[in-house]
C-alpha positions in Angstrom: -3.0 -27.9 4.0 -4.5 -24.3 3.8 -6.1 -23.3 0.5 -6.4 -19.7 1.6 -4.9 -17.1 -1.0 -2.0 -15.1 0.2 -0.9 -11.6 -0.7 2.6 -10.8 -0.3 2.6 -13.8 1.8 -0.2 -12.5 4.4 -3.2 -13.9 5.2 -6.6 -12.5 5.0 -6.7 -12.0 9.1 -3.3 -10.3 8.4 -4.4 -7.8 5.9 -7.7 -7.0 8.0 -5.2 -6.2 10.7 -3.0 -4.1 8.3 -6.4 -2.2 7.5 -7.2 -1.6 10.6 -3.5 0.2 11.5 -3.1 2.2 8.1 -6.8 2.7 6.7 -7.4 2.1 3.3 -4.7 -0.3 1.3 -4.0 -0.5 -2.4 -2.9 -4.0 -3.8 -0.7 -3.6 -6.8 0.8 -6.0 -9.3 3.4 -5.6 -11.5 4.0 -8.0 -14.3 7.0 -8.8 -16.2 6.7 -11.5 -18.9 5.3 -14.6 -17.2 6.1 -13.1 -13.6 3.8 -11.2 -11.6 4.8 -9.4 -8.2 2.7 -7.9 -5.7 2.6 -5.3 -3.3 0.2 -3.4 -0.8 0.2 0.1 -0.5 -1.3 2.7 2.2 -2.8 5.7 0.6 -0.7 8.8 1.0 -1.7 11.6 3.0 -1.2 15.2 1.9 2.2 15.4 4.2 3.7 12.2 2.4 2.6 14.0 -1.1 3.8 17.1 -0.4 7.1 15.9 1.0 7.9 13.2 -1.9 6.8 15.7 -4.6 9.5 18.2 -2.9 11.9 15.8 -3.3 10.9 14.9 -6.9 11.4 18.6 -8.2 15.2 17.7 -7.7 15.3 14.1 -8.5 12.4 12.4 -9.5 14.0 8.8 -8.8 14.3 9.9 -5.7 11.1 11.3 -4.9 9.4 7.9 -6.5 11.5 6.2 -4.1 10.8 8.0 -1.2 6.5 7.7 -2.2 7.3 4.1 -2.2 9.5 3.9 1.3 6.5 6.0 3.0 3.4 3.7 1.3 4.8 0.4 1.2 3.0 -1.9 4.1 4.0 -5.4 2.4 5.7 -6.4 -1.0 6.9 -9.9 -2.4 10.5 -10.6 -1.9 11.5 -9.6 -5.5 9.9 -6.2 -5.2 11.8 -5.8 -1.7 15.1 -6.9 -3.8 14.8 -4.9 -6.8 15.1 -1.3 -7.5 13.0 -1.1 -10.7 10.1 -3.3 -9.5 9.8 -0.9 -6.5 9.8 2.1 -9.1 7.1 0.1 -11.2 5.3 -1.2 -8.2 4.8 3.0 -6.7 2.8 3.4 -9.9 0.0 1.6 -8.8 -0.3 4.6 -5.9 -0.6 6.9 -9.1 -3.3 4.5 -10.8 -5.2 4.6 -7.8 -5.2 8.2 -7.5 -6.3 8.1 -11.2 -9.3 5.7 -10.8 -11.3 8.2 -9.0 -13.7 10.3 -11.1 -15.6 13.1 -10.1 -18.6 15.4 -11.1 -19.4 18.9 -10.9 -22.8 21.2 -11.2 -23.1 25.0 -10.8 -26.0 25.4 -8.2 
C-alpha cells in the first residue's frame, strides 16, 4: 500500500506532469469546520485576467466563476460539486497574487 500523499487525488508524478503542461501551479485550501478541500490552479495570464475582469464589471459572480473555470487544473470532488466552494477556492488565486512583495528605489 502506497503512503504517498495525494493532492486532489493526484500523485506527485502527476502534479509534476501538470506543472510541465501549465507552468506554475497554486495549491489552494478551503476549510469549513473540520472539513478541508483542496484545489490546484494554474496562474492566470493577462488575457484571462482581462477577460474575467471585464465579465466581473457586469456580474461579479460570473467573473469569479470564469476565473475558476479558466484556472482550475484539479480539485477535490466537493469543490467540483459545490458552487460556493468554487467561489471560495478561487480566492486562493487572489491570495497568491497578494503573496508577492515588491520594492522600489529611485536611481
